[in-house]
N, C-alpha and C positions, 0 to 999 in steps of 0.2 A: 503492498499499500504505500504512495505516495503523498506527503502531506505536504499546505502549502502554510506559514509562522507570518501574521503580519506583529510586529509589535509600533511599541512604543513606553519611550519615559517618561517620569513624572519626577521637579518642577520642571520646567523648560526656562534657558535661559538663550536669546537671543544672541550677547557678544560672543557665547565659546560654546563650546558640546560641556554639556557637564560630564562629573564623574560619572553618574551612572551611566549614564550616556551609551561613551568610550566603554565602558567595561559592557556594557551590551552587547556592541557592537564587535567587541574584539573578538567573544565570544561564536558572535555566529557568522566571525569573516573567519577564526580555524578551525569550525566544526564543516566536518565529509556533506557540506551541502550544495545543492545546485543553485542557481538564479538569485545568489545574493545582489540585494537591494539597499544601500545603505540612505536615508536620507538624514534633512533634520525636521523634518516633524513624523516618521518614518520610514519601518525598515519594513524587508519581505526576505526569506529565501522560501524555498524548497527539495524535497528530498525525503529518502526515504522515511518513514516514520520513523523508528528508531532509533537515527539520528537526531533526526527533527524534534524528538521526544530528550531523548541527553541535552540537545544542545538548549534547549527551552530550560529542562529545569536549571542547569551549568548557566544562565541568565539572570533569571531572577532572583540566584541564591549572589551569583555575582551583584547585578544594578541593583539587588539590594540593600546589600553590604556598604556598596559606593556613597551610596544617600540615597536613594533614588523613594519616593512618596507613593509612589503609584504606578503601575505597570499596566497598562491595559494591550491585552492581545487577543488575537484572535485564530485557530489551526480549522486548514479545514481540508477535505478530500479533494486531490485533484486525479483528472484519467481517469483508466476505465472501473477505478474501485468508486467512484466517484457517486455513479446514479444510487 
């Protein structure tokens, strides 16, 4: 099964990326995921279910430890399994 995760961390800082956002992005960029797209207000990545779920757990731990007060995420099944 393939999954797509979309996430944001808060609080926002329009001047520079806060430590919690950097921590979450680093986890996603280092994970064995496909189609990684990081941006100032949202991030997405796709991959096999086990890898996505492991990355989500790590990004939650890392971003909360780095000061996030809120993490919003959505996980969708993509591809053939989405029916």
